Steps between C-alpha positions, in 0.01 A plus 500: 500500500607291217736645244233476222252715707779746581590533131143566424481781752825647372684405809296755711267471782136589438420647849822654617630834377828698527496872568591694178687766703733308736440143373385357845217274533156666520253421769121503501335763722147508601286814569147588550312712244131629503279384211133577422241238531357393161137493658537831677769744353442729802645235739876402505665192639862430571677253279848358506731596211849359433791678317881434455763700710866489552631499857839666390445783263107549593404443142135382458279392208289798556785730378466386141115482516462132547138419627473326831375135503237342709717190540838469630649276233508529125324720250726802509482736210795479264597748225448384146789529251377646164766296328390158644331375184786589275752331727272188528480477119873529456559229754251265332661578157850430617379175674350378176801595304733313757261188471519505114898520515504208742282280282718575197819419681352169636384408144843545354653291774263206458451521111606179332815510276417455129552156366726505201438121396199464281209307637528249214857400604403492856212258434733276270754463763251457782572828669155641501400337819831623669451856382136500597591419873418789719792684628521612857351850527437546142150353459210655299295540813786688667528751217125533487501615876733786415238724364332794661176460685191502297366834389837676582578528124162669449543721801838632418549810706598815301627792668508867377847658495555803735452826316768766525373836630615812302405758752575462873284648745664820644578568864267733690595865511553497882711195492833683576351770709263305728649436849562138578373328809731207568245325732257474208746377241587119498849366525672290239472189707112558538479535125700193407286284747205586287637466136156473343391844619821685629294762693663843519284634792465341833126524476525247209663225714293192538584191728678208343426130558766344725739263353482144604770379726647153508671282759788287382662198668879464512679178412854390534686502173681180556249265687177698416402480859237769620664769682204744526144426431252777574138442621217489245308774688572831335494692829743268684870594509602171665693210324419129522871405489745710702843416392649852482804594713301753698314214656816340637764763564490678836377856464730783621344834600616830664304570821683802652792726378687743748671810393813392284812698507830480348732248670266466788366147586125481524266204579226415235200273562420247235225229484531155353172311412487136420255424219499124522334278762808331645789644700753689302865556603653833395858623515597858401851534344711812414594535134856400421757735343469493115148367503344596168169554648630737769528811277238746633598465872586839657523385873643233707250245663553271803240224493418244766761238530250224620265292310131624502211254519169620352176332610269342234211701352173414665206703388282392807761591761512874382150545637538289814601714777507213755754296289819420705803647332786269414818533723786564257732636772566822302787742571347847583813663341408337170133436512277797564161306493333190381142447385369204326721443180654851527810611680668834556877512494763789559787574242759762543568750218788743463481745201819529302419786281443860607180566286242313286275193563616236756484150346610176678556160338519149671434134430212306631559111522176282577406150471244383254284185512314368181173409656344406156373137451781300335421329169648157610420345844754566770727189567589388840861587454410872414517733787196701410498859389841639414598841642666738257680818615441805291669830504332830413658842448318767686520869430344760728452882446485664849440852359705825492795577728442775760771781536 
């Protein structure tokens, strides 16, 4: 919705509510109730009724005595704050006061400086026409526009000062002796989420209107190019522009982990997934000694020495069982399986510590092709898309070491 409409609604949704107990989104539930017919009170008929319910803490609008509604959206009963009129009057008073102060400041800025030369001398020396020329930003019409709206002076808001109370209402006699049921007492967070009421008992909790959410686009600080642009549909989580690293770097996942023991070599199965639509060449490298990124490694790792080729991502091929697989001539000692743009590989891990978590680190080198449309046309001398080799640091946690 537009920002002006959101400001008018105090940045809250009129139809969605948050649970006052656990702050999750409330859902509308439907139930059937029996009601008497207006023509014949002896007969009853079934009628649908709607109420709000939380799927996490099981809170319902019936717990606080809110009446069920005959329609699913809108019209829910809201508690009325006894101090609403006083607060609104204070807001109007200070808005009017701020407007007056602003007008006075603008008048002082645009007021003309006093002319110290008498008008007779100015007319004698021919300066009258020059002095009568309007200065930029200091015309009579400009000053006349810096007044309050018509009727505001007559409708000056006056507020009554707050009266100090001499006697404070004492606490009930059983306040210190009455046993406290913690399930019926609200928490500090629940009270602060409703500052206009600050309920003490759980039976006084009412649902709150949900805050409006925004979707922000992301631009480059140097060239102001759109890096991320979300969809206008509020329920969609997709992005119109996909220029984040997750969409281009091969994904590494752990598929199976054997029993890891101290100073014993084990074989771990990993999967590599290609997120782009063209072939990607990947090479795994061991970390060099003194590598600043290799600080958390607790095991020695042996990676495949050969270059791995990942097939391009094809959404249609994932559901086509009759599609012929490509022949990559894989080594069975290195490649466990291959399916579409995913491949399973073996790495050998030898824990170097007697206890604690097993963590391995290695480097992943892969090629990258910028397939975005170029700004200038490609000349005949250009060789097309330039291939860039990137190196990523990979750190995997393989779990605890077995005795």
